[in-house]
C-alpha atoms as one frame of an Amber mdcrd trajectory, in Angstrom:
protein
  66.680  47.727  72.110  68.607  45.506  74.389  68.974  46.477  78.077  72.542
  46.951  77.807  72.354  49.491  74.795  69.753  51.368  76.618  71.654  51.860
  79.521  74.759  53.029  77.418  72.539  55.558  75.631  71.396  56.707  78.859
  74.779  57.160  80.189  75.870  59.257  77.060  72.833  61.481  77.392  73.811
  62.242  80.876  77.587  63.015  80.113  77.218  66.811  79.841  75.312  67.151
  83.149  78.170  65.152  84.709  81.065  67.063  83.244  83.259  68.872  85.847
  82.006  72.384  86.799  83.936  75.385  85.590  86.425  76.585  88.312  85.906
  80.247  89.071  88.537  82.407  91.310  87.308  85.703  92.598  89.900  88.315
  92.699  89.602  92.054  94.082  90.967  94.434  91.527  91.403  98.226  91.658
  92.057 101.201  89.367  95.793 101.789  88.623  96.272 103.165  85.010  97.666
 101.998  82.939  97.978  98.541  84.271  94.515  97.958  85.528  91.091  99.552
  85.198  87.255  98.715  85.097  87.263 100.880  81.987  89.860  99.209  79.994
  89.294  96.329  77.646  89.954  93.101  79.650  90.246  95.398  82.581  93.733
  96.409  81.438  97.059  94.585  80.306  97.937  93.225  83.950  94.341  91.899
  84.656  94.386  90.268  81.229  97.783  88.627  82.179  96.365  87.238  85.312
  93.082  85.888  83.450  95.044  84.368  80.688  97.601  82.718  83.064  94.765
  81.092  84.924  92.782  80.216  81.825  95.706  78.302  80.591  95.242  76.061
  83.780  91.461  75.912  83.347  90.401  78.378  85.811  88.080  81.550  85.125
  88.861  84.875  87.118  86.034  86.867  88.264  86.928  90.445  89.137  85.368
  92.636  91.538  86.703  96.357  91.686  87.213  98.059  94.955  89.067 100.999
  96.425  92.699  99.862  97.381  92.110 100.052 101.129  88.972  97.971 100.854
  90.701  95.618  98.438  93.080  94.499 100.940  90.411  94.201 103.722  88.301
  91.951 101.559  90.976  89.754 100.385  91.895  89.045 103.851  88.510  88.463
 105.146  87.731  85.887 102.617  85.125  87.803 100.519  87.303  86.852  97.617
  90.282  84.576  97.128  92.735  87.449  96.926  93.646  90.583  94.992  96.017
  91.877  92.230  98.615  93.203  92.145 100.587  93.818  95.430 104.338  94.360
  96.381 105.712  92.613  99.511 108.912  93.192 101.300 110.599  90.915 103.817
 109.735  93.438 106.454 105.997  93.282 105.789 105.508  90.294 108.186 101.903
  90.922 108.731 101.138  90.644 104.826 103.223  87.664 104.543 101.445  85.985
 107.421  98.019  86.477 105.966  98.623  85.875 102.275 100.500  83.756  99.724
 102.364  85.570  97.013 102.722  84.342  93.467 105.819  84.741  91.113 106.180
  88.246  89.967 103.341  89.265  87.539 105.509  92.207  86.500 108.017  94.625
  87.695 107.446  98.381  88.130 110.240 100.905  87.789 110.218 104.041  90.196
 111.856 107.184  88.817 112.246 110.868  89.558 110.308 113.150  87.286 111.334
 116.761  86.937 111.288 119.768  84.692 113.616 119.835  81.750 114.849 123.304
  83.030 116.066 121.510  86.253 119.134 119.595  85.610 118.672 116.519  87.792
 120.877 113.130  87.911 120.027 110.393  90.278 122.996 108.952  92.075 122.265
 108.025  95.671 119.842 108.897  98.360 122.350 111.678  99.700 121.439 113.646
  96.642 117.891 113.966  97.890 118.725 115.780 101.249 118.688 119.245  99.923
 116.042 118.888  97.264 112.491 119.969  97.383 110.471 116.820  96.724 106.703
 115.967  96.081 104.908 112.941  97.169 101.384 111.587  97.088  99.200 111.370
 100.336  98.940 107.951 101.637 102.012 106.555  99.733 104.794 104.823 101.262
 108.104 105.721  99.586 111.348 103.552  99.683 113.333 106.262 101.135 111.029
 107.108 103.863 113.392 105.259 106.230 115.796 108.248 105.782 114.326 110.866
 108.305 116.383 113.801 106.841 114.690 113.463 103.326 111.674 115.694 103.393
 108.510 115.050 101.163 105.628 117.451 100.479 102.601 115.088 100.677  99.777
 117.673 100.370  98.540 116.404  97.025  95.883 113.574  96.973  96.896 112.039
  93.540  99.833 111.797  91.311  98.225 113.982  88.636  98.020 116.827  91.275
 101.796 116.318  91.872 102.650 116.548  88.192 100.715 119.822  87.978 102.561
 121.199  91.165 105.833 119.948  89.563 104.760 122.265  86.611 104.296 125.339
  88.789 107.616 124.901  90.557 106.270 123.896  94.091 109.030 121.201  94.162
 111.869 120.019  92.094 111.414 116.249  91.575 108.625 113.968  92.059 109.038
 110.166  92.617 106.459 107.887  90.821 106.086 104.715  89.110 107.395 105.270
  85.421 104.408 103.763  83.499 101.933 105.636  85.665 103.847 108.857  85.177
 103.874 108.523  81.363 100.294 107.639  81.417  99.415 110.836  83.191 101.647
 113.178  81.018  99.980 111.613  78.050  96.412 111.536  79.075  95.999 114.122
  81.867  98.334 117.043  80.739  98.534 118.995  77.600 101.083 118.365  75.020
 102.691 121.526  75.885 102.878 120.656  79.669 104.065 117.230  78.947 106.889
 118.514  76.939 108.217 120.328  79.929 108.838 117.281  82.094 111.300 114.548
  81.801 112.597 111.847  84.139 116.087 110.485  85.091 116.115 106.996  83.227
 117.825 105.294  86.213 115.037 103.837  88.489 115.846 104.461  92.238 113.754
 101.306  92.723 112.304  98.402  91.087 109.361  96.581  92.523 107.892  93.255
  91.646 104.162  92.979  92.013 102.311  89.768  92.632  98.913  87.929  92.707
  98.116  87.797  96.525  95.842  84.927  97.801  94.655  84.694 101.318  95.642
  81.771 103.439  92.215  81.330 104.970  90.946  79.495 101.889  92.205  75.957
 101.724  91.913  76.068  97.825  94.273  79.093  97.549  97.639  77.031  97.854
  96.510  74.885  94.838  95.361  78.071  92.931  98.751  79.639  93.602 100.640
  76.643  92.081  98.093  76.738  88.981  98.691  80.427  88.440 102.455  80.225
  88.611 102.505  77.403  86.095 100.059  79.281  83.855 102.142  82.422  84.087
 105.385  80.548  82.920 103.458  79.120  80.169 102.088  82.611  78.981 105.587
  84.095  79.075 106.759  81.119  77.126 104.009  81.659  74.402 104.934  85.228
  73.830 101.532  86.711  74.820 102.798  88.036  78.075 105.349  90.264  76.092
 102.327  91.346  73.879 100.196  92.355  76.852 103.072  94.399  78.494 103.847
  96.196  75.122 100.422  97.846  75.655 101.833  99.332  78.689 105.345 100.297
  77.472 104.154 101.899  74.199 102.952 104.807  76.224 106.361 106.185  76.497
 106.956 106.122  72.633 103.936 108.376  72.117 105.111 111.069  74.264 106.454
 114.424  72.821
């Protein structure tokens, strides 16, 4: 075989070894049913959205599950590229200083749950001043800035607050709509869930984002890739398909 042909054959054999390595980004995830969970297929609809958006741009996501307080710390110290999914307000200067935030991955609606026997209509925050309200320990609520609105935060979880609502310990319970519906459907009996309703007017709508730390020089590029992939995912119709898995919970309640 001529020398030139032998060289060409050798180059072709070596092509797979010279192909670009697969890009992998590591993100901290956490338990937040029905959006994300280590126990759900694909780690839940929101995890699948993030993975699919990155995949469209040639990036594979590796998830590590941690408690939420630890998730933030590890995303910040560089143990991972970042974490999903987080809210951010203009007042959260420390969070904005430490992290890049993507375009919104989804928006969560916060509503007031109450018993059907208690007529409640959400109008404005003045309406809350004379009402007994439950809250979950460690949570920050949008209306915490009003000192005359009192919240019973003795329950450690949202599920416990729904059970306290059923026993009349308080009159309303503010919570993410999808999370509340998931608890009603999966953690309460049908008879218990049938006693609870919610005001359909959200008191707050919160965008949630992919959060990438500013310590890793690659993260600015990953942010741009993710935003582009998320836009493509929405245009394809797959985004709506993933989110329907969350929204269908409401239709299956009594």
